[in-house]
DRENDO-1510 file (C-alpha; in Angstrom, 1 decimal, always signed):
<recs>
REC; n; res; u; v; w
REC; 1; MET; +73.8; +106.7; +73.4 .
REC; 2; SER; +74.9; +106.0; +76.9 .
REC; 3; HIS; +78.0; +107.6; +78.4 .
REC; 4; ASP; +79.8; +106.1; +81.3 .
REC; 5; LYS; +80.5; +108.5; +84.1 .
REC; 6; VAL; +84.0; +108.9; +85.2 .
REC; 7; ILE; +84.2; +109.1; +89.0 .
REC; 8; THR; +87.2; +110.6; +90.6 .
REC; 9; ARG; +87.8; +111.2; +94.2 .
REC; 10; GLN; +90.6; +112.5; +96.3 .
REC; 11; LEU; +92.1; +110.0; +98.6 .
REC; 12; ASP; +94.6; +110.4; +101.4 .
REC; 13; ILE; +97.3; +108.1; +99.9 .
REC; 14; ASP; +99.9; +107.0; +102.4 .
REC; 15; GLU; +103.1; +105.1; +101.7 .
REC; 16; GLY; +101.8; +101.9; +103.4 .
REC; 17; SER; +98.7; +101.9; +101.1 .
REC; 18; LEU; +100.8; +102.5; +98.0 .
REC; 19; ARG; +103.2; +99.6; +98.9 .
REC; 20; ARG; +100.3; +97.3; +99.6 .
REC; 21; VAL; +98.5; +98.0; +96.4 .
REC; 22; TRP; +101.6; +98.1; +94.1 .
REC; 23; GLY; +102.7; +94.9; +95.8 .
REC; 24; ASN; +100.1; +93.1; +93.8 .
REC; 25; PHE; +102.0; +94.0; +90.6 .
REC; 26; ALA; +104.7; +91.3; +90.1 .
REC; 27; THR; +107.9; +92.6; +88.7 .
REC; 28; GLY; +111.1; +91.0; +87.5 .
REC; 29; VAL; +114.3; +91.7; +89.4 .
REC; 30; ALA; +117.6; +93.1; +87.9 .
REC; 31; VAL; +121.0; +94.1; +89.1 .
REC; 32; ILE; +122.3; +97.2; +87.4 .
REC; 33; THR; +126.1; +97.1; +87.1 .
REC; 34; ALA; +129.0; +99.2; +85.8 .
REC; 35; HIS; +132.8; +99.3; +86.1 .
REC; 36; ASP; +134.7; +102.5; +86.9 .
REC; 37; GLY; +138.1; +101.1; +85.7 .
REC; 38; THR; +139.0; +100.2; +89.3 .
REC; 39; GLU; +136.1; +98.2; +90.7 .
REC; 40; PRO; +132.7; +96.9; +89.8 .
REC; 41; ILE; +129.6; +98.8; +91.0 .
REC; 42; GLY; +126.0; +97.5; +91.2 .
REC; 43; PHE; +122.6; +97.7; +92.8 .
REC; 44; THR; +119.3; +95.7; +92.8 .
REC; 45; CYS; +116.4; +97.3; +90.9 .
REC; 46; GLN; +112.9; +96.0; +90.3 .
REC; 47; SER; +111.5; +98.9; +88.3 .
REC; 48; VAL; +112.9; +97.9; +84.9 .
REC; 49; VAL; +110.8; +98.3; +81.7 .
REC; 50; SER; +111.0; +98.2; +78.0 .
REC; 51; VAL; +110.3; +101.7; +76.6 .
REC; 52; SER; +110.7; +101.5; +72.8 .
REC; 53; LEU; +111.7; +99.0; +70.1 .
REC; 54; THR; +112.7; +101.7; +67.6 .
REC; 55; PRO; +114.9; +103.2; +68.8 .
REC; 56; PRO; +115.8; +100.4; +71.4 .
REC; 57; LEU; +115.2; +102.1; +74.7 .
REC; 58; MET; +114.6; +100.9; +78.3 .
REC; 59; SER; +114.1; +102.5; +81.6 .
REC; 60; PHE; +114.7; +101.8; +85.3 .
REC; 61; CYS; +114.2; +103.8; +88.5 .
REC; 62; PRO; +117.0; +104.0; +91.1 .
REC; 63; SER; +116.2; +105.4; +94.5 .
REC; 64; ALA; +117.2; +109.1; +94.9 .
REC; 65; THR; +119.2; +108.0; +98.0 .
REC; 66; SER; +121.2; +105.4; +96.0 .
REC; 67; THR; +124.9; +105.7; +96.5 .
REC; 68; SER; +125.6; +103.4; +93.6 .
REC; 69; TRP; +123.6; +105.1; +90.9 .
REC; 70; PRO; +125.6; +108.4; +90.9 .
REC; 71; ARG; +128.8; +106.4; +90.4 .
REC; 72; ILE; +127.2; +104.4; +87.5 .
REC; 73; ARG; +125.7; +107.6; +86.0 .
REC; 74; ALA; +129.2; +109.2; +85.9 .
REC; 75; ILE; +130.3; +106.2; +83.8 .
REC; 76; GLY; +127.3; +106.4; +81.5 .
REC; 77; GLU; +127.3; +102.8; +80.3 .
REC; 78; PHE; +126.0; +99.8; +82.3 .
REC; 79; CYS; +124.5; +96.3; +82.2 .
REC; 80; ILE; +121.1; +95.4; +83.3 .
REC; 81; ASN; +121.3; +91.8; +84.6 .
REC; 82; ILE; +117.9; +90.2; +84.7 .
REC; 83; LEU; +118.0; +87.7; +87.6 .
REC; 84; ALA; +117.0; +84.1; +87.3 .
REC; 85; ASP; +114.7; +82.2; +89.7 .
REC; 86; ASP; +117.6; +80.7; +91.6 .
REC; 87; GLN; +119.4; +84.1; +92.3 .
REC; 88; HIS; +117.5; +85.1; +95.5 .
REC; 89; GLU; +120.7; +85.6; +97.5 .
REC; 90; MET; +122.3; +87.7; +94.7 .
REC; 91; CYS; +119.3; +89.9; +94.7 .
REC; 92; ARG; +119.6; +90.5; +98.5 .
REC; 93; GLN; +123.4; +90.9; +98.3 .
REC; 94; PHE; +123.2; +93.8; +95.8 .
REC; 95; ALA; +120.3; +95.4; +97.7 .
REC; 96; ARG; +122.4; +95.9; +100.8 .
REC; 97; THR; +124.1; +99.2; +101.4 .
REC; 98; GLY; +127.8; +99.3; +102.5 .
REC; 99; THR; +128.6; +95.7; +101.7 .
REC; 100; GLU; +131.1; +94.2; +99.3 .
REC; 101; LYS; +128.4; +93.4; +96.8 .
REC; 102; PHE; +130.5; +91.5; +94.3 .
REC; 103; ARG; +132.1; +89.2; +96.9 .
REC; 104; GLY; +131.7; +85.6; +95.6 .
REC; 105; VAL; +129.8; +86.8; +92.5 .
REC; 106; GLY; +131.1; +85.5; +89.1 .
REC; 107; TRP; +131.0; +87.9; +86.2 .
REC; 108; ARG; +132.6; +88.8; +82.9 .
REC; 109; PRO; +133.0; +92.2; +81.2 .
REC; 110; GLY; +130.1; +93.0; +78.9 .
REC; 111; LEU; +130.4; +95.1; +75.7 .
REC; 112; ALA; +131.3; +98.3; +77.5 .
REC; 113; GLY; +133.1; +96.6; +80.4 .
REC; 114; ALA; +130.1; +96.6; +82.8 .
REC; 115; PRO; +129.8; +93.3; +84.7 .
REC; 116; ALA; +127.6; +90.7; +83.1 .
REC; 117; LEU; +126.7; +88.5; +86.1 .
REC; 118; ASP; +127.1; +84.7; +85.8 .
REC; 119; ASP; +123.9; +82.7; +85.4 .
REC; 120; ALA; +121.7; +85.8; +85.0 .
REC; 121; LEU; +118.6; +85.1; +82.8 .
REC; 122; ALA; +119.5; +88.0; +80.5 .
REC; 123; HIS; +122.0; +90.8; +80.0 .
REC; 124; ILE; +121.1; +94.2; +78.5 .
REC; 125; ASP; +124.0; +96.5; +77.8 .
REC; 126; ALA; +122.9; +100.2; +77.7 .
REC; 127; ARG; +124.1; +103.8; +77.6 .
REC; 128; LEU; +122.5; +106.6; +79.6 .
REC; 129; ASP; +120.1; +108.6; +77.3 .
REC; 130; ALA; +118.1; +110.8; +79.7 .
REC; 131; GLU; +117.3; +111.2; +83.4 .
REC; 132; HIS; +114.4; +112.7; +85.2 .
REC; 133; ASP; +113.7; +113.5; +88.8 .
REC; 134; ALA; +110.6; +111.7; +90.1 .
REC; 135; GLY; +109.9; +112.1; +93.8 .
REC; 136; ASP; +112.0; +109.8; +95.8 .
REC; 137; HIS; +113.4; +108.1; +92.7 .
REC; 138; THR; +115.0; +109.0; +89.4 .
REC; 139; ILE; +113.7; +107.8; +86.0 .
REC; 140; VAL; +116.6; +106.7; +83.8 .
REC; 141; VAL; +116.1; +106.2; +80.1 .
REC; 142; ALA; +118.8; +104.2; +78.4 .
REC; 143; ARG; +119.6; +103.3; +74.8 .
REC; 144; ILE; +120.2; +99.5; +74.4 .
REC; 145; THR; +123.5; +98.6; +72.9 .
REC; 146; GLY; +123.7; +94.9; +73.3 .
REC; 147; LEU; +121.6; +91.9; +74.4 .
REC; 148; SER; +122.0; +88.3; +75.4 .
REC; 149; ALA; +119.6; +85.8; +77.1 .
REC; 150; GLN; +119.4; +82.2; +78.2 .
REC; 151; GLU; +116.1; +80.3; +78.2 .
REC; 152; ALA; +117.0; +77.4; +80.5 .
REC; 153; LYS; +115.6; +79.1; +83.6 .
REC; 154; GLY; +112.7; +81.2; +84.8 .
REC; 155; PRO; +112.7; +84.7; +86.2 .
REC; 156; LEU; +113.1; +85.9; +89.8 .
REC; 157; LEU; +110.0; +87.9; +90.7 .
REC; 158; PHE; +109.2; +90.5; +93.4 .
REC; 159; PHE; +105.6; +90.1; +94.6 .
REC; 160; ARG; +103.8; +91.4; +97.7 .
REC; 161; GLY; +107.1; +92.3; +99.4 .
REC; 162; ASP; +108.8; +89.0; +98.8 .
REC; 163; LEU; +110.9; +87.2; +96.2 .
REC; 164; GLY; +109.5; +84.2; +94.3 .
REC; 165; THR; +109.3; +82.4; +91.0 .
REC; 166; PHE; +106.7; +82.2; +88.3 .
REC; 167; GLY; +105.6; +78.8; +89.6 .
REC; 168; ASP; +105.1; +80.3; +93.1 .
REC; 169; LEU; +102.3; +82.5; +91.8 .
REC; 170; ASP; +100.2; +79.7; +90.4 .
REC; 171; GLY; +98.2; +79.6; +93.6 .
</recs>
């Protein structure tokens, strides 16, 4: 019986190398939104994943330096807006710091009042379940409370440091 050897080695892993290698993993793009009773709040996030079907859980990872996430955390309920392939500018608008992110953006209140952005590919209403410190980010686990989706469009993707669509990756 043959056993494969597991080879491990210590590497000096720098931020640039991590970005370059992880850039080869295409991700969808979402805008996380909430409403504090006075104004809407939101930020762009590409680290969104399904965690569990039973119970229905999902996760995302805001930057530890985010000024929007602490405000959304305090509310405890939010909407994950999965962006469609024609929402490049919306992605950039919500990624900026210190701007009026909702200027010119259409939305309606979701189940818990969080903004469901017009023309997004999907909306996932959720409630904060757990939070974990993770280096320069926070891992958020949320319980899904509502869902909606349209199938007329494709997803907006983040790949190799740029935004694109599924067709753009065909080579």
